[in-house]
N, C-alpha and C positions, 0 to 999 in steps of 0.2 A: 632272254628275251621274251619275258613274261607277257607284255602287251600284244604282241603280234597276232597271237591266236586267241585272244580274249573276244573277239568278235563272234567266235564259234558258238559261243554261250548263248547269244541271241537267238539261233537257230533253233535250241532247247527250248527257248521261252516260245518260240513260235508254236513248238508242238504242243505246248501247256495252251496257247490261246487257242488252237484249232479244236483240242478235245474239250474246251468248255464253251465252244461256239453255240451250242444248243441251249445250254444252261443260264448263260448271260445275255441279258436283254440287251445290254450296250454293245455287244457283239453281233447284232443281227445284221449289219451290212457286211461283216466277213462272211457270216454263214449264207446269206443270200448270194453274194458274188462267189463264194466257193462252189456251191450248188451249180450257179450258172456256169462257171467254168467246167465242173463235172459235166455238165449236159453238153457243153460244147466239145469235149473230149468224144463223147458218146455219138454225137451226130456227126463228127469229121470222119469217125471210122466205120460207122454206117454207111456213109456215102462213098468212102474208099472201097470198102467191101463190094458195094452193088456195081462200081465201076470196074473192078478188077474181075468180077465174075461173068462180065459181059465180054471181057478181052479173051483174046485167044493165046494166052501165056502159061506159065508152068502151073499145073494144079496145085501145087504147094502154096504157092503165093496167098490165097485167101486164108489157109490154115495159119500162116506165119503173122498175116496181119491180125487176125483173131487173138492168137497169143500175145502180140504185142499190146492190142488194146486191153487185154486183161491186165497186163502189168501196170498200166496206168492207175488203177486204184491204189497202188502204193507210191507211184512216182508223183502223182499229184500232191500227194501230201509233204513229200520232201521238196518239191519245188516250192509249194507255199511257204514253208519254212525258211528255206533259202532267201525267198523274197521278203520274208517278214525281217530277217536279220539284215538284209540290205537295207531295205528301207528304213529301218531303226537307225542303223548305224551309219551308212554310207560306203563309199567306195573300200575302206577298210576290210568289209566282209568279202569283196570279190578278190582282193588281193590276198587276203587268207585262203581262200579256195585254191588260187594259182599256186602259192606256196605249198600248201599240204599235197596237191596234186603231183606237183614236182617231185616232192620227196616221198609220196607212198603209192601213187597210183602205177600199176603195171599195164594198164590198157584204158585210155580216156575215152575209147569208143566202145567199151565193154557192152554187149548185148546177149542175153541168154534167151535162147528160144525155147529150149527144152525144160528149163526150170525157172522158178520164180527168181526174179531179181528185185529186191525190195528197194533198192536205189537206182536212180536214174544214172545215166553215163556223166562223167566228170565234163565230157566236152558239151553236152546239152545242158549241165547245170551252169557252165560258163555263159553259154550263149543266153540262157534266161537271165542271168545276172546283169549282162550288157544291155539287154532290154530294159531292165529296171534302173540301171545307171542314167540311160538316156531319157526315161520317163521323169526322172527327178531333175533333170537338168545338167548332170555330170557329164556332158559330153566329152570334154578335153581329158578326163579322167577315164572314160570308157575307150578312147584311142589309145591312151598309153598302155592300158590292160590288154587290148587286142593286140598290140605290138608285141608284148612281152609273151603273150599266150601263143601266138602264131609262131615264134621262134621256138617254144616248147614242144607245141604240137607236132613239129617235124619229126621228132623222136619217135613217133608212135606210128606212121605211115598213113594208110588209108582204112577207113571202116569197112565191115563186111557189106556185102551187098544188101542183106535186109535193113541195114541201119537207116536206108532211107525213108522207111515206113515209120520209124519209130518216134522221131522227134522233129515234127513239121514247124516250119518257122511260124506259120499262121497261128497255132496254137501257143506256143511260146509267147509269142508276142501278146496275144489277148488274154492270156493268164496272167502276166505281168502288168497288165493294166488293170485288170479286175481285182487284183490283190492290192494294189496301190490305192485303188477308188474305195475299197473296202476298209482299208486301214483309215484312211482320211475321213470318211464318214462315221467312223467309230470313235474320233475323236485321237487316234494314237499318233504320237508326234512322229514325224519322219525328217529324215535328214535334209538339210538345205544347203545348195551349194553356197549361197553368199554367206552364210554363218560359217561353215567350214572353212572356205578360202580367206576369210577376213579375220578368222579366229577370235570371233565376237562372242563366243561361247567358251567357258574354261571348265566345262564338264567332261565327263568320261566319253563322250561321242568324239569331240574335238582330239582328246588325246589319242584315242584309238586310230584315228585318221591321221595325225601327225605323226605317229609312230612309224607308220608305212613311209611316209615322206622321208622322214629321217633315215630310216633305214636303208633305203635304195641310196641315199647320197653319202652315207657315210660308212667308215671301215667298222670293222665288228668291234673292236675295243671302244670306239668313240661312241657307237649306239649304246653300248652297256653304260657307259659313263651318263649319257644323256637320259636313258631308261630311269637309272636310279634317281636321277635328280628330279626328273619329271613325276616319279611316283611320290616322291616326298612333298613336293610341291602339291601335288594332288590332294594328298592326305591333310595338307593345312588348311586348305580351302574347305574340303568336306567336315572338318573338325569345327 
């Protein structure tokens, strides 16, 4: 099953793009929107802290919020790279995240208050990917993924109380829109539903999405046969 997790490579490409946003002039829109997203995170948590300090709640809450806010310096990078991969490849990246989470995650709501957490939770990553799919117009595919994810999430129960402060819907939605706008204005090709649905493109993007469609419909041995043939066909096209 070589093809199923190839979309993950695009996440690493996202890191390369982000690291070069200041030196490459054509990535200016990505840089500007990334900076804007970062400022939105700062504004959100500053406002949240002001409100919580006025309330008569537990004294620990402002400290928890400050710690969570500090983690966003790392989280926003990973969110950007997830969205870059999703927008570049399409639904295949979200399916890949779901599959890897099912195999490897010990807690989709993982949140560390005392120690640095370099990556956001698997649950929040899936939420922002769903926003991204809807931004692209893959609404039907988003609903299919939500359905399977909801079944999977039952195995992990509920998140800790502090989790409510970590990944607000507003930030995830706004960041997903800013990343897409930055990619488009930078001239980076993004996945289009009409192209993938009609299989009008015979490139790698279509193959990666087709692989997941066949995977969910087929038996394991049938998928292997399809995959071997598809790779041979792709090599002929590329040569």
